[in-house]
LUMVEXGU-236857 format. One record per residue: residue number from 1; residue in one letter; x, y, z of N, C-alpha, C, CB in turn. Coordinates in pm, whole numbers, plus 50000, padded with zeros to 5 digits. Last residue first. Glycine has a CB too. Layout:
! residues N
nr_rest_n.px_n.py_n.pz_ca.px_ca.py_ca.pz_c.px_c.py_c.pz_cb.px_cb.py_cb.pz
NUM_A_X_Y_Z_X_Y_Z_X_Y_Z_X_Y_Z
...
! end
This chain:
! residues 86
nr_rest_n.px_n.py_n.pz_ca.px_ca.py_ca.pz_c.px_c.py_c.pz_cb.px_cb.py_cb.pz
86_P_49641_49693_51337_49681_49748_51451_49876_49751_51443_49602_49645_51581
85_Y_49513_49781_51033_49624_49697_51108_49658_49757_51226_49753_49677_51031
84_P_49278_49903_50761_49313_49918_50907_49372_49809_50947_49206_49945_50996
83_F_49474_49890_50466_49325_49836_50547_49400_49869_50678_49258_49638_50528
82_V_49575_49770_50111_49547_49870_50198_49430_49877_50302_49537_49965_50123
81_A_49781_49577_49938_49654_49568_50015_49655_49710_50092_49649_49429_50123
80_E_49964_49604_49741_49910_49504_49759_49778_49462_49802_49972_49470_49811
79_V_50176_49804_49480_50070_49791_49596_49956_49659_49617_49984_49919_49577
78_R_50492_49647_49401_50318_49691_49351_50281_49686_49512_50200_49544_49222
77_P_50794_49789_49214_50713_49727_49319_50561_49708_49304_50732_49803_49432
76_G_50871_49492_49165_50755_49600_49073_50792_49703_49105_50592_49604_49097
75_G_50877_49342_49444_50908_49316_49322_50785_49380_49194_50926_49157_49330
74_S_50810_49451_49669_50933_49486_49670_50940_49449_49533_51026_49427_49772
73_S_50488_49482_49772_50583_49393_49763_50689_49454_49686_50536_49273_49710
72_W_50297_49610_50071_50316_49648_49950_50438_49516_49958_50351_49828_49919
71_L_50031_49794_50277_50070_49628_50233_50112_49621_50092_49935_49514_50246
70_V_49977_50029_50436_49943_49977_50291_50083_49860_50288_49947_50129_50145
69_K_49764_50091_50684_49862_50050_50662_49875_50008_50506_49877_49961_50755
68_Y_49553_50268_50937_49548_50220_50797_49710_50244_50748_49423_50314_50698
67_P_49454_50334_51194_49554_50209_51187_49588_50159_51056_49500_50090_51257
66_H_49612_50635_51109_49597_50514_51218_49488_50480_51238_49640_50531_51343
65_H_49660_50856_50961_49533_50771_50937_49541_50622_51003_49511_50755_50774
64_D_49875_50989_50977_49744_51093_51018_49649_51024_50974_49730_51245_50955
63_P_50016_50799_50695_50041_50894_50799_49922_51011_50818_50179_50959_50765
62_V_49986_50494_50682_49950_50616_50628_49973_50709_50725_49819_50621_50581
61_A_50239_50263_50731_50182_50314_50774_50133_50451_50707_50230_50304_50866
60_L_50375_49963_50531_50421_50121_50586_50269_50207_50635_50512_50227_50429
59_R_50498_49677_50495_50413_49746_50583_50399_49914_50659_50427_49665_50669
58_F_50588_49422_50280_50637_49518_50369_50511_49593_50396_50757_49606_50312
57_R_50674_49084_50253_50557_49182_50230_50626_49314_50332_50376_49105_50291
56_I_50820_48826_50117_50795_48907_50208_50715_49004_50186_50887_48947_50248
55_G_50594_48510_49968_50716_48603_50028_50694_48710_50123_50783_48674_49922
54_D_50364_48380_50001_50392_48439_49885_50490_48551_49901_50275_48480_49825
53_K_50346_48333_50269_50344_48209_50198_50363_48292_50043_50187_48103_50229
52_T_50481_48620_50412_50353_48528_50418_50399_48423_50314_50196_48608_50375
51_T_50645_48801_50656_50672_48667_50596_50547_48600_50545_50737_48575_50699
50_L_50685_49185_50694_50599_49045_50719_50672_48912_50620_50410_49078_50660
49_A_50855_49463_50786_50828_49346_50683_50772_49249_50745_50941_49289_50615
48_S_50801_49780_50817_50828_49660_50887_50784_49579_50794_50770_49639_51022
47_S_50962_50065_50619_50864_49997_50627_50878_49875_50753_50844_49952_50489
46_L_51164_50239_50574_51073_50291_50653_50981_50182_50697_51007_50398_50587
45_S_51300_50108_50382_51365_50154_50443_51283_50171_50640_51400_50275_50342
44_Q_51115_50092_50176_51124_49968_50243_51218_50018_50371_51190_49841_50141
43_A_51155_50359_50082_51017_50307_50135_51013_50155_50222_50921_50290_49997
42_K_51379_50342_49943_51353_50444_50084_51248_50389_50117_51330_50613_50076
41_D_51328_50183_49734_51412_50154_49814_51411_50220_49989_51520_50188_49733
40_S_51144_50273_49627_51114_50157_49688_51197_50111_49787_51104_50068_49604
39_H_51024_50575_49503_51126_50545_49599_51148_50403_49676_51107_50640_49692
38_D_50745_50513_49339_50842_50566_49299_50994_50576_49384_50787_50674_49271
37_L_50609_50336_49539_50589_50305_49332_50719_50364_49348_50439_50410_49189
36_I_50589_50493_49742_50650_50392_49757_50678_50282_49584_50559_50329_49882
35_F_50461_50717_49632_50616_50727_49697_50679_50618_49724_50627_50792_49820
34_E_50228_50638_49565_50338_50682_49453_50462_50696_49524_50305_50827_49373
33_S_50127_50577_49855_50175_50438_49720_50242_50511_49662_50060_50355_49599
32_L_50085_50843_49999_50181_50697_50022_50241_50616_49866_50059_50563_50113
31_V_49900_50926_49760_50036_50988_49773_50163_50918_49861_50008_51120_49835
30_C_49691_50746_49819_49782_50788_49694_49889_50834_49682_49744_50858_49630
29_I_49643_50810_50077_49711_50692_50054_49748_50682_49912_49634_50579_50097
28_D_49532_51046_50095_49723_51005_50175_49748_50897_50131_49757_50980_50359
27_N_49343_51015_49924_49428_51110_49889_49570_51061_49939_49382_51244_49945
26_Y_49166_50856_50094_49200_50832_49978_49316_50876_49924_49120_50863_49918
25_L_49132_51026_50348_49212_50912_50343_49260_50860_50221_49152_50820_50398
24_E_48986_51209_50166_49105_51248_50250_49205_51132_50269_49058_51297_50390
23_A_48748_51088_50100_48826_51131_49996_48982_51177_50088_48735_51266_49908
22_D_48613_50832_50209_48704_50925_50280_48796_50964_50166_48784_50858_50411
21_S_48393_50649_50033_48357_50706_50171_48468_50763_50291_48282_50594_50233
20_A_48513_50629_49747_48386_50628_49801_48351_50703_49928_48357_50504_49819
19_E_48773_50544_49830_48757_50707_49767_48626_50698_49770_48819_50757_49604
18_I_48705_50303_49980_48782_50382_50025_48765_50520_49964_48901_50330_50014
17_E_48667_50141_49726_48576_50172_49831_48619_50293_49919_48558_50050_49916
16_D_48881_50139_49592_48757_50241_49483_48652_50225_49654_48651_50118_49254
15_L_49085_50039_49713_49088_50199_49707_48931_50240_49651_49226_50262_49587
14_Q_48968_49761_49699_48975_49856_49842_48985_50000_49834_49096_49823_49927
13_E_49023_49739_49450_48890_49718_49514_48904_49789_49652_48849_49556_49529
12_N_49345_49767_49402_49236_49873_49358_49049_49874_49402_49248_49858_49194
11_A_49375_49557_49634_49425_49676_49609_49352_49778_49577_49501_49667_49532
10_I_49316_49340_49438_49264_49372_49582_49276_49550_49642_49368_49265_49688
9_E_49460_49369_49217_49277_49368_49229_49247_49428_49341_49194_49220_49239
8_S_49758_49550_49292_49681_49429_49265_49546_49463_49279_49715_49314_49354
7_Y_49977_49819_49137_49842_49766_49204_49791_49635_49228_49749_49807_49141
6_G_50114_49865_48895_50158_49910_49037_50066_49830_49145_50138_50082_49057
5_S_50017_49841_48653_49974_49960_48684_50067_49949_48881_49760_49968_48656
4_V_50128_49582_48610_50178_49663_48515_50118_49836_48608_50099_49609_48333
3_S_50057_49383_48726_50155_49456_48764_50172_49578_48716_50249_49400_48748
2_S_49706_49265_48814_49825_49342_48710_49944_49415_48781_49753_49468_48616
1_M_49565_48960_48889_49625_49073_48941_49728_49167_48848_49692_49022_49057
! end
């Protein structure tokens, strides 16, 4: 996983699949991801938190695209995954 880009390999693969199937969803995820990466303190205050074996991960809903969420970590910060999550 590359922390330089701000996206994990898993997130990059998921975004490639979404880009190929739903351009509007892809664009909205990119806007949300940029917000997370540029304003992680504000994004953290809007996110719910999950405790995983790898530490705390934050989950933020993609506006107007229920049930899609962006899972991210504050170290970096970095987008870890993008997927439908109830």
